[in-house]
C-alpha positions in Angstrom: 152.4 165.6 75.9 153.3 162.0 75.5 152.4 161.4 79.2 148.9 162.9 78.6 148.4 160.6 75.6 149.5 157.7 77.6 147.1 158.6 80.4 144.2 159.0 77.9 145.0 155.7 76.3 145.0 154.0 79.6 141.7 155.6 80.5 140.2 154.5 77.2 141.5 151.0 77.7 140.1 150.8 81.2 136.7 152.1 79.9 136.8 149.5 77.1 137.6 146.8 79.6 134.6 147.8 81.8 132.3 147.9 78.8 133.5 144.5 77.7 133.0 143.2 81.1 129.4 144.6 81.1 128.8 142.8 77.8 130.1 139.6 79.2 127.8 139.9 82.2 124.9 140.7 79.9 125.7 137.7 77.7 126.1 135.4 80.7 122.7 136.7 82.0 121.1 136.1 78.7 122.3 132.5 78.7 120.9 132.0 82.2 117.5 133.7 81.7 114.9 134.2 79.0 112.6 137.1 78.4 110.4 136.6 81.4 113.2 136.4 83.9 113.1 132.6 84.3 116.3 130.5 83.9 117.0 129.0 80.5 115.2 125.7 80.0 117.3 122.9 81.2 118.7 120.5 78.6 118.9 117.6 81.0 116.3 114.9 80.9 113.3 115.2 83.2 114.0 113.9 86.6 117.8 114.4 86.2 118.3 118.1 87.0 118.0 118.0 90.8 115.0 118.1 93.0 112.5 120.9 93.5 114.0 122.2 96.8 117.7 121.4 96.0 119.8 124.2 97.6 117.3 124.9 100.4 118.5 124.2 103.9 116.1 123.6 106.8 116.9 123.9 110.5 114.5 121.3 112.0 113.6 121.8 115.6 110.5 119.6 115.3 109.6 116.5 117.2 106.8 113.9 117.4 104.5 114.1 114.3 103.2 117.5 113.0 106.6 119.2 112.5 108.5 116.1 111.3 105.7 115.5 108.7 106.4 118.9 107.3 110.2 118.7 107.3 110.1 115.1 105.9 108.0 116.3 102.9 110.5 119.1 102.3 113.4 116.6 102.5 111.7 114.4 99.9 111.7 117.3 97.6 115.4 117.8 98.0 115.8 120.2 100.9 118.8 119.6 103.2 117.0 119.1 106.5 119.2 119.3 109.6 117.4 117.8 112.6 118.5 119.2 115.9 118.1 116.8 118.8 118.8 116.6 122.5 122.1 114.8 123.2 121.5 111.3 124.6 117.7 111.5 124.1 116.7 112.8 120.7 113.2 113.1 119.4 111.0 111.5 122.0 109.4 109.2 119.4 112.7 107.3 118.9 111.8 105.4 122.1 108.0 105.3 121.8 106.1 102.2 120.7 109.3 100.3 120.2 108.9 97.0 118.3 112.6 96.1 117.8 114.7 96.2 120.9 117.7 98.6 120.6 116.4 100.3 117.4 114.5 103.5 116.7 110.8 103.0 116.6 108.7 103.0 113.5 107.0 106.1 114.8 110.3 107.9 114.5 111.7 106.3 111.3 108.6 106.8 109.3 108.6 110.6 110.0 112.2 111.4 109.6 113.4 110.1 106.3 116.1 111.9 104.2 117.2 114.1 107.2 120.6 114.6 108.9 120.8 114.6 112.7 123.0 116.7 115.0 122.9 116.6 118.8 123.2 120.0 120.5 122.6 121.1 124.1 120.9 124.4 123.6 121.5 125.4 127.3 125.2 125.2 126.9 127.1 128.4 125.6 129.0 126.3 123.1 125.7 124.7 122.1 124.2 128.1 121.4 127.2 129.0 119.4 126.5 126.0 117.1 122.8 126.9 116.9 123.4 130.5 116.0 125.8 129.3 113.3 123.1 127.1 112.0 120.6 130.0 112.0 123.0 131.9 109.8 123.5 129.0 107.4 119.9 127.9 106.9 116.9 129.2 105.0 114.0 128.0 107.2 113.7 127.2 110.9 110.8 124.9 111.6 109.5 124.2 115.2 106.6 122.7 117.0 107.6 123.4 120.6 105.1 124.5 123.2 104.3 128.2 123.0 107.2 130.4 124.1 109.8 127.5 124.2 111.9 129.0 121.3 112.0 132.4 123.0 113.2 130.8 126.3 116.0 129.2 124.3 117.1 132.7 123.4 116.0 132.3 119.8 113.4 135.0 119.6 112.1 136.3 116.3 114.2 139.4 116.8 117.3 137.5 117.6 116.9 135.1 114.6 116.4 138.0 112.2 119.3 139.9 113.5 121.4 136.8 112.7 119.8 136.1 109.4 117.2 138.6 107.9 116.4 136.0 105.2 115.4 133.3 107.7 111.8 132.0 107.5 110.5 130.9 110.9 107.7 128.3 110.6 105.7 127.0 113.5 103.0 124.5 114.3 100.9 125.5 117.3 97.7 124.1 118.8 95.7 127.2 118.5 96.1 130.6 116.8 96.1 133.9 118.8 93.2 134.0 121.2 92.1 132.6 124.6 93.5 129.1 124.0 96.9 129.9 122.3 99.0 128.8 125.2 97.3 125.4 125.5 99.1 122.3 124.5 97.4 120.3 121.8 97.8 116.7 120.5 96.2 114.9 117.6 92.8 114.0 119.0 92.5 117.3 120.9 93.0 119.1 117.5 90.3 116.9 115.9 87.9 117.8 118.6 88.7 121.6 118.7 88.7 121.8 114.9 85.1 120.5 114.5 85.9 117.1 113.0 84.9 114.9 116.0 81.5 116.6 116.6 80.6 115.7 113.0 82.1 112.2 112.9 80.3 109.0 114.0 76.7 107.9 114.1 73.9 110.2 115.2 72.9 107.9 118.1 76.5 107.6 119.4 79.2 109.8 120.8 81.6 112.0 118.8 84.5 110.1 117.2 88.0 110.9 116.1 89.3 109.5 112.8 92.2 107.1 112.3 93.7 109.5 109.8 96.1 112.0 111.5 94.4 115.1 110.3 95.5 117.1 113.3 99.2 116.3 113.3 100.1 115.2 109.8 97.4 117.4 108.2 98.8 120.5 109.8 102.3 119.5 108.8 101.2 119.4 105.2 99.6 122.8 105.5 102.9 124.2 107.0 105.0 122.8 104.2 102.9 124.7 101.7 103.3 127.9 103.8 107.1 127.4 103.8 107.3 126.9 100.1 105.1 130.0 99.5 107.4 132.1 101.9 110.5 130.9 100.0 108.9 131.9 96.7 108.0 135.4 98.1 111.5 135.8 99.4 112.8 135.6 95.8 111.0 138.9 95.4 111.4 140.6 98.7 114.7 139.2 99.9 113.5 138.8 103.5 112.1 136.1 105.6 108.8 136.0 107.6 106.9 134.0 110.1 104.7 131.1 109.0 102.2 129.8 111.5 99.9 126.8 111.2 97.5 126.2 114.1 96.3 122.6 114.4 92.8 123.8 115.1 92.9 125.8 111.9 94.3 122.9 109.9 91.6 120.5 111.0 88.8 123.0 110.3 90.2 123.5 106.8 89.8 119.8 106.2 86.4 119.8 107.7 85.2 122.8 105.7 82.1 121.0 104.2 80.7 120.7 107.7 81.1 124.5 108.2 79.3 124.8 104.9 76.4 122.6 106.2 76.2 124.6 109.4 75.3 127.6 107.4 72.9 125.7 105.1 70.9 124.7 108.2 69.6 128.2 108.4 67.7 127.6 105.2 66.2 124.3 106.4 67.0 120.6 106.9 70.0 119.0 105.2 68.2 116.8 102.7 71.2 114.6 101.8 71.6 113.5 105.4 69.8 110.2 106.0 68.1 111.5 109.1 66.0 113.8 106.9 64.5 110.8 105.1 63.9 109.1 108.4 61.9 112.2 109.6 64.3 112.9 112.5 64.4 116.7 113.3 67.7 118.6 113.0 69.1 120.6 115.9 71.0 123.8 116.0 74.3 122.2 114.9 75.5 120.0 112.1 74.8 116.4 113.3 76.9 113.3 113.0 76.0 111.7 109.7 77.4 108.2 110.0 78.6 107.1 106.5 76.5 109.6 104.6 78.4 111.1 101.7 79.5 114.7 102.3 79.1 115.6 98.6 75.4 115.7 98.4 75.0 112.2 96.9 73.7 109.5 99.3 76.3 106.9 100.2 76.8 104.2 102.7 79.2 101.3 103.7 77.7 98.0 102.7 78.6 94.4 103.6 80.3 92.2 101.0 80.9 88.4 100.8 82.8 87.2 103.8 81.9 90.0 106.2 81.1 87.5 108.9 84.8 86.8 109.4 86.5 89.7 107.7 86.1 93.0 109.5 87.0 94.8 106.2 84.8 93.0 103.8 82.8 96.1 103.0 82.4 98.6 100.3 81.4 102.3 100.1 78.5 102.6 97.6 77.2 106.0 96.3 73.8 106.1 94.7 74.8 108.9 92.3 71.8 110.2 90.4 73.3 110.0 86.9 73.9 106.3 87.3 70.7 105.3 89.0 69.6 103.3 86.0 72.7 101.1 85.9 72.4 100.6 89.7 68.8 99.4 89.3 69.8 97.0 86.5 72.8 95.6 88.5 70.8 94.8 91.7 67.9 93.4 89.8 65.3 96.2 90.3 64.8 97.5 86.7 61.3 98.9 87.5 62.8 101.3 90.0 64.1 103.4 87.0 60.6 104.5 86.1 58.6 103.9 89.3 57.6 107.4 90.7 58.5 106.2 94.2 62.1 105.6 93.2 62.8 107.4 89.9 64.0 110.8 91.3 66.5 111.6 94.0 63.8 113.5 96.0 61.5 110.5 95.9 64.3 108.2 97.1 65.2 110.3 100.2 62.7 108.9 102.6 63.6 105.3 101.5 67.4 105.5 101.6 67.8 102.9 104.3 65.6 100.4 102.5 67.3 101.1 99.2 70.7 100.5 100.7 69.5 97.3 102.3 68.4 96.1 98.9 71.8 97.1 97.4 73.5 95.3 100.3 71.6 92.1 99.4 73.4 92.3 96.1 76.9 93.3 97.4 76.8 90.4 99.9 76.9 87.9 97.0 80.4 89.1 95.9 83.7 90.1 97.3 84.4 93.9 97.5 86.7 93.6 94.6 84.1 91.9 92.4 81.6 94.5 93.3 84.1 97.2 92.4 84.7 95.6 89.0 81.1 95.4 88.1 80.3 98.9 89.3 83.3 100.6 87.7 82.3 99.0 84.3 79.2 101.2 84.4 80.7 104.2 86.2 79.1 103.7 89.6 81.4 105.2 92.2 82.3 102.7 94.9 85.3 102.2 97.1 86.5 99.0 98.8 87.4 99.2 102.5 91.1 98.4 102.2 92.8 97.1 105.3 96.3 98.3 106.2 97.5 94.8 105.3 95.9 95.0 101.8 97.5 98.5 101.3 100.9 97.2 102.4 100.7 94.4 100.0 99.2 96.3 97.0 101.7 96.0 94.1 100.5 99.2 92.4 101.3 101.3 95.5 104.8 99.9 95.6 105.3 100.7 91.9 104.3 104.3 92.3 106.4 104.8 95.5 103.3 105.4 97.7 104.5 102.5 99.8 108.2 101.9 100.0 110.6 99.4 101.7 113.5 101.0 103.5 116.6 99.4 105.0 117.7 100.6 108.4 121.1 99.7 110.0 119.7 98.6 113.4 116.1 97.5 112.7 116.5 96.1 109.2 113.9 96.5 106.4 110.5 98.1 107.1 107.6 99.6 105.1 106.9 103.3 105.1 104.8 105.8 103.2 106.5 107.5 100.3 106.0 111.0 98.9 102.3 111.4 98.2 103.0 114.2 95.8 104.4 113.0 92.5 106.4 115.4 90.2 107.8 114.5 86.9 111.0 116.7 87.2 111.6 116.2 91.0 111.9 112.5 91.5 111.6 111.6 95.2 113.7 108.9 96.8 113.1 107.7 100.4 116.2 107.4 102.4 116.3 106.0 105.9 116.0 108.2 109.0 119.2 109.3 110.8 120.6 107.7 113.9 120.8 110.0 116.8 123.6 112.6 116.2 124.8 110.6 113.2 125.8 113.7 111.1 127.1 115.9 113.9 130.7 116.0 112.7 129.9 116.5 109.0 127.5 119.4 109.8 130.0 121.1 112.0 132.7 120.8 109.4 130.9 120.9 106.0 127.9 123.1 106.7 129.2 125.4 109.4 132.8 125.5 108.4 134.3 124.9 111.8 138.0 124.0 111.9 139.3 120.8 113.6 140.4 122.7 116.7 137.0 124.5 117.0 135.2 121.2 116.6 137.4 119.7 119.3 136.7 122.7 121.6 133.0 122.4 121.1 133.0 118.6 121.7 135.2 118.8 124.8 132.9 121.4 126.3 130.1 118.8 126.5 127.8 120.9 124.3 127.1 118.0 122.0 126.7 115.2 124.5 124.3 114.2 127.2 124.7 115.9 130.5 126.0 113.8 133.4 123.4 112.9 136.1 125.1 115.1 138.7 125.0 118.1 136.3 121.3 117.5 135.7 120.6 117.3 139.4 122.5 120.5 140.0 
């Protein structure tokens, strides 16, 4: 009888312990989350509770510009980006457009901040051992290889997801599925295939590409958004997915107003284009519009004081309808405010060239900054043509971290762009780019957990170093 009581007592005690444990778990959960499932509001000051992507690890197989733009942005937001590079060679841009002998080029350093570098020979069995361990340890794999390259390495979608079902595989390609998907694409090719070049330049001249890297860097920015979205969805589904950004698609997204205008052509000429006012017929496709504003308000680039010797002494001037009166007053044509020939936007369309010539007579009497000061005082939208020298030396851009100075161990100090996206609780800092293979040992040890003898085995196998010439020849 006593034994039965003892057993019942033990059972009750065990049940009470479980119930108590459940209460503790519930209490702990209550501390961590509020009613809508979100974590408890941090008590730390803004900017001091980690970065937006702290805890996310990126396996970076990217090179040149489109992919590195994406992974650098993720690194600025706190992701641990592990850049995998070929032993002895690395990202090809390390040696392109070199300006300091013996140092990585600015092309490389300005696209690979805040990353760690490991060198791995993917064709070596021990190298694949390391890569598979990295796949298991990372959240996202990012690549911008030629079509099929990742598969040929042995890292097919199926293989990756067998190793890590939560892995997000993000890719930049030139074209999406279709007749051109196997074609290699570079910056200017993307600008042409995405519709930007055909609509850029002057009507009388050839198509032009823009100096802004809307093909490479633009697609990298699109891919970063796709990755963050996939990470957010994974919180709900628990699984990874493919994320694809085609450069053609990215350029077209940035040139969407021209696709808008292509459809508007069916209803008649595009009246905000200067060629309409000049009486030049429209063809079947959206024409090149020079410096016309794409927002429906006539605009043009005008000379300012000093233009004869300074190629950037210009300003972009928009004759926005709501401020037509102040424009007339500033340039000394007050009668244009009431003159039927000039008073309405429709009446002005045939005379835009003459109107801009008159405005230019006024802008040429001042520097572009003086014009900007006078126009901004009465809400006239203008924009000075800033040279790269002026941007590099602009104090306000340094203050906001848009332009930063970085110190590098082999090249010294240099200027770079900073994070263009500012967040109040995820403060970005720009750290220098890694030297080739600089973090190989710490990644093998701290990230992958290899023991000293395993690291020695991998190193001695040659999987982390450049192949000898005779091996390459063989």
